N, C-alpha and C positions, 0 to 999 in steps of 0.2 A: 575478417572483413577488411576490405580495402579502404584506403584513406578517403575521407569525404572532402570534396573540393569546395568547402564552405568555411568561413571564419569560425574557428573553434571558440566557444564562449565559456564552457564549464564542463568539468568531469566530476560526477558524483560517484557514489558507491556502485550504482547500477547504470545510471543514465549519462549520456553525453549530449550536450546542448551545442547547437550551431546556429549562427546568425544568418538568416535568409535575407532580411532587409530590416529597416528600422522598426517595424512593428510585427515581424513574424520570426519565429524560431523553429528549428527542426530538432525534435527530441528523439533520440535513438536509444532504445532500451537494449542493453547488452545482456549477455548470459552470465555476467558476474553475479556472485552471491556473497553476502556478508553475514557473519554471525558474531555476536559479542563485539560489534563495531570493528571487526577485522574483515577486510575483503580477502577472500580465499584465492589461491592461485588456480584452483580448479574451476571450470565453468560447468553450468548446468545446461546442456543442449536444449534449445528452443525456449528457454525461460523468458528471454526478452520478447519473443513473439507472443507468448501467453499473456504477459503483462500488457502488451500493446493491444492485443485482441480483446481482452476483458475490459480494459479501460475504454476502448472504443464502444463496446457493447453498452457499458454503463453510462458513458457520457451521452450517447444517443438516447438512452432510455430515460434519463433524468433532465434532459436539456430544457423541457417545457417549464420546469419550476426551479432548476438550479443552473444558472449560467456557468459555462466552462470555457476553457481556452482552446478546445479542439477545433481546428478548421477542417482537416481531413487526414485520414490514415490510408486512403486509397493511393497505391503506388503511382497511379497515373497523374495524381495531383501534386506529387512531390517535385522539388526542383531536380532538373536533370543532373545537376552537379552532385546530387546526393549519391548517385550510383544505384544500380539495381540490387545490390546486396542488402540494402536496408529494407527491402519489401517485407511487410508484415511486422516490422519492429520499429518503425518510425512514424511519428505524428507531426504534421505541420500544425503549429499552434500560434495563437496570438501571444506576443510578448507582453508580460505583465510586471508589475512591481510586487514582489512577494510579500505576504504578511508573515512576520517573524513569529509564527506560532505553529506547533503541531497540534492538530485538532482531532479529538478522538470521541467517537460515539460508542458507548458501551451498553450492552444488554445483559451481560453476565459478569459475575465476580471472578476475575481471573487476571493473571499476569501481575503487573505492578499494583493494580487495584486490590487484588487478593492479598498481596504481601503487606500492604499498608493496613488493610482491614484486619488481618490476623494479628497485627501488632497493636493497633490502636482503636479498631472499630470504626474507622473513618476511611473514606476514599477521596483523596486529594483535598483533605480537610473537611469533607462533608460527612456528617454523622449518618451511619447506615443502621438498618434494623439489626438487633442482636441475634446471635445464633446462626448466622448464615454460613454456608459451607463453600469450599472451593468449587468454581464452575457453576454455582447456582444462578438461576435467572434472577435479575434484579426486579424489584417491584415495578419499575418503569425504566426505560433507557435514560442514561445520564450522559452529559457532556463533560469531558475533562480536557485540560490543555497542558502542554509542556512548552518549554523554550525550544527554539529551533537552533541548535548549536552548530557552528561552523565546523567544530571538531569535538570529539569526545561525546559524552552522554548528554541527552536532553534532560532538563530538570523540571520536575512537576511544579505546576502553578495552581493556586487557588483561583476561583472565579474572579475574586477581587484583584488579585495580582495580574491576571490576564487582561481584565478590563482596563487596568491602569496602564498596561503595556501598549495596547492598541486603541484605547478609547472605548467608552461605555457603549456607544451606539454601534460601532463596528463589532465589538464583542458580541452583542445580542444578535446581530446579523449572522455572524459565524456560528454561534451556538445553535440558532434555529435551523440553518441550512445543514449543519452537520447531523443534527438529529433527524431531519427529514430524509437525508440520504441514508442514514443508518436504518430507519424504519422501513423505507422502501426496499433496501437491500436485504434486510432480515426477512421480510414477508416473501419476497421472491425466492430467496435461498431456501427457506423452509418448504416452499412448494416443490423444490427440487431435491428434497431429502437432506438438506444441509442447514446447520445452524450458524448464523453469523454472530460470533461472540462479541467482536468489536471491530472497528475500522478506523483508520487514520486518514484524515484529509488535509490537504494544504490549499491555501487560498492566495490569490493575487488580485491586483486591481489594475484596471485601465481607466484612466480619469477617476471617476468615482464609482465605477461599476465593479462589484465584487464577483470574482470568478473562481471556480474550483480549478486547480492546476495540477500538474505532475501526473497523478494516476488516480483511479477510482475503483474501490472495492475489488482489488486484486489480491492474490494470495500473499504478496509482499506487504501490502498495507492493511490486511485484514486477517482475522483469525476465523477460519471456517472449520466446523466440526461435522462429521457424518452423524446424522440423527440416530442411526442404529447403534452407534458406539458411544453415545453420550451418556455419562453417568455423573450425577451430582457427587461431589466429594472426591473426584478424580481429576486427572489431567488428560482430557480426551485427545485421541489422535487428530491431527489436523492436516489440511491440504496446503502446507507451506514449508518453510525451511526448518520447522521444528524437528523434522526427520534428521537434518544435519546437526542441529543442536544436541539431539538425543545421542547421536553417534559420538560427538566429542565429549559428552558427559561420561562416557565409559573409558575415556583416555585420561592421561595425566597432563594434557595441554593446559597451560596457565592463562589462556585467553588473550595472549598478546602475540603480535605478528613476529615471525611468520607462523601460520597455522600448519599443522601436519597435513599431508596430502590426503584427499578423500579416497576411500576404496571405490572401485567402479560400481559395486553394488549400491552404495549410498548415492552416487551420482544418478544412476539409472532409476533408483527408487524415488528420488526427489523429482526428477523429470516427470515420472509417471504421475505423481501427485498433482503437479501443476497442470498437466494436460487433462487429467480427470476433472479437476476443478473447472477448467474452461468448458469442457464438454457438458458437465452437469448443469452449469449455470446458464450457458447460452443455448443448450439444446441442439448444438451443431457439432459436427465432426471437426476436430482440430485440423485435419488434413485439408479442409476447405478454406482455412484462413490463408491470407496472402503469403506466398512463398517467393523467395528470390528466383530470378531466372536462372535456369541451369544450362 
């Protein structure tokens, strides 16, 4: 990708942010992938386009009841200085003040929630029913929060800790919106043959308006499982970078940078999973999503 002729604001693990003017940002999703908080040298072709396409799909679908920061991802609406190469992977967005929480809606007992439950019978300090198994559907979806660390790992927060961090009223807004997005996403995904185990949202504010920012219900921010392969008590296959994590689990890598290079088969398999998630969820061919001019 050629250099974008806009002031560079921030580089994250996956996204690069550029300043368009005082109240608008250009967010460009790269093909970078990170596992265990390490950004790999290898890229996953088209990953950034999948993330942008799915975020656009969900931002549009939820805009009536959950405000978001998206202005447009149509290449004709982007600044000319962005260049044609960002087509399909860039969103023109409102600039916001980020809320320093990672907000997760969970419908299944998995990941860090399962690890805590197996150890203490709780999830983020919340007592759960006894006798539950890995990947089991929760009695009802729950909200959990973590810190949003500038570096290293995010740390789990109880509801009381999170409310103290952002304020009780803001916390209730965030919790309600996160669960609304999770429920809508889970209902739609299941109609497509996919289970939405959990999803992470980030929020920002403009004046006093709360907006969802960054991405929504993508394979990077969500755990999607094929219905046909789901089994309680197991670790179901997923449409995300779990394929890469599983590969590294067979090696002696110590999970610190630099990571060993990925085999081509793992790169291709990961791309295929991201693209399949896009097509199943949107009901559209990925080939129809915006592509750079050739």
